[in-house]
C-alpha positions as CSV (number, residue, x, y, z in Angstrom):
1,M,0.0,0.0,0.0
2,A,1.2,3.5,-0.8
3,D,-0.1,7.0,-1.6
4,A,-2.3,6.7,-4.7
5,D,-0.3,9.4,-6.4
6,S,3.1,7.9,-5.6
7,G,3.5,5.4,-8.4
8,A,3.4,2.5,-6.0
9,L,6.9,2.9,-4.7
10,V,6.7,0.0,-2.2
11,P,9.6,-1.9,-0.7
12,D,11.1,-5.1,-2.0
13,A,10.1,-8.3,-0.3
14,V,11.7,-9.3,2.9
15,P,11.6,-13.1,3.4
16,G,10.3,-14.2,6.7
17,L,8.3,-11.1,7.5
18,L,4.6,-10.6,7.5
19,V,4.8,-6.8,7.2
20,W,7.6,-4.5,6.2
21,S,7.9,-0.9,5.0
22,N,10.0,1.9,3.7
23,Q,9.4,5.7,3.4
24,H,7.2,5.1,0.4
25,G,4.9,2.2,1.2
26,V,4.0,-0.8,3.3
27,V,3.8,-4.4,2.2
28,A,1.6,-6.9,4.2
29,L,1.2,-10.5,3.2
30,V,-2.1,-12.2,3.0
31,R,-3.3,-15.6,1.9
32,H,-2.7,-16.1,-1.8
33,A,-5.6,-17.1,-4.0
34,Q,-3.8,-20.3,-5.1
35,D,-3.0,-21.3,-1.5
36,I,-5.2,-24.3,-1.7
37,D,-4.7,-28.0,-1.3
38,S,-5.5,-29.1,-4.9
39,F,-6.6,-27.8,-8.3
40,G,-9.5,-30.1,-9.2
41,D,-12.2,-29.6,-11.8
42,T,-13.8,-27.1,-9.5
43,V,-11.4,-24.7,-7.9
44,D,-12.4,-23.1,-4.7
45,W,-9.9,-20.3,-4.6
46,A,-8.6,-19.1,-1.3
47,E,-9.7,-15.6,-0.2
48,A,-8.2,-13.0,2.0
49,E,-10.0,-10.1,3.6
50,V,-8.3,-6.7,4.2
51,V,-10.3,-4.3,6.4
52,V,-9.1,-0.7,6.3
53,R,-10.5,1.7,8.9
54,V,-9.8,5.5,9.0
55,L,-10.0,6.4,12.7
56,Q,-9.7,9.7,14.6
57,A,-8.2,8.0,17.7
58,A,-6.7,4.7,18.6
59,E,-9.0,2.0,20.0
60,A,-8.2,0.0,23.1
61,P,-6.6,-3.3,22.3
62,T,-8.9,-6.3,22.3
63,A,-8.2,-10.0,23.2
64,D,-9.1,-11.2,19.7
65,R,-6.5,-9.1,17.8
66,R,-2.7,-9.1,17.8
67,E,-0.7,-6.2,16.5
68,V,1.9,-7.2,13.9
69,F,3.0,-3.7,12.7
70,R,2.9,-0.1,13.8
71,G,4.5,2.6,11.6
72,R,4.0,5.8,9.7
73,L,3.1,6.3,6.1
74,H,3.0,9.6,4.2
75,V,-0.2,9.9,2.2
76,P,-0.2,13.5,0.9
77,S,-3.1,12.9,-1.5
78,G,-5.3,11.5,1.3
79,R,-5.9,8.5,-0.9
80,L,-4.3,5.1,-0.2
81,S,-3.7,2.6,-3.0
82,I,-4.0,-1.0,-1.7
83,G,-3.5,-3.8,-4.2
84,D,-2.0,-7.0,-5.4
85,A,-1.0,-8.6,-8.7
86,D,-4.7,-8.8,-9.8
87,G,-6.0,-5.3,-8.9
88,E,-6.0,-2.2,-6.8
89,V,-8.5,-0.4,-4.6
90,I,-8.2,3.3,-3.7
91,H,-9.2,4.0,-0.1
92,P,-9.5,7.3,1.8
93,A,-6.8,8.1,4.4
94,H,-5.8,11.0,6.5
95,R,-4.1,13.6,4.3
96,G,-0.4,13.8,5.2
97,W,1.2,11.4,7.7
98,N,-0.8,8.4,8.9
99,E,0.0,6.1,11.7
100,L,-0.7,2.5,10.6
101,V,-1.6,-0.2,13.0
102,I,-1.9,-3.6,11.4
103,T,-3.5,-6.5,13.3
104,V,-4.4,-10.1,12.8
105,A,-6.5,-12.5,14.7
106,T,-4.9,-13.6,18.0
107,K,-5.4,-17.2,17.1
108,L,-3.1,-16.8,14.1
109,S,0.3,-18.4,14.7
110,P,3.2,-15.9,14.7
111,A,4.8,-18.3,12.1
112,D,1.9,-18.0,9.7
113,L,2.9,-15.5,7.0
114,S,-0.4,-15.8,5.0
115,P,-3.3,-14.7,7.1
116,D,-6.8,-14.8,5.6
117,Q,-7.8,-11.6,7.4
118,L,-5.8,-8.4,8.1
119,R,-7.0,-5.2,9.7
120,I,-5.3,-1.9,8.9
121,D,-6.2,1.1,11.1
122,L,-5.2,4.6,9.8
123,L,-4.8,7.2,12.5
124,P,-3.8,10.9,12.3
125,T,-0.4,11.8,13.6
126,S,0.4,14.9,15.6
């Protein structure tokens, strides 16, 4: 994910990490569509859900979520590009610097680098 007007200057992959970033963007792994047991006649592709929330203030931690990343991302356009090899979605963000808090389900093993659900909270920075 990166500012929609940045030209998607995201960092290169870092093996063994679920989330990594540079000054231009953040990369977060999710379950790949082909992450299934077999390719039979009927393929039930794997799906991943990415929930993005634009908040005005941080919420209290909950027992069902585990933080996997906290960092800052500059989004001067106020529009965040989130995508993969198949497509892109433009989502509103705070204009300027955003604090990103990325969480996964607590039950997800820390060794699992392909969650099927990821939550990204965008907070204003002071």
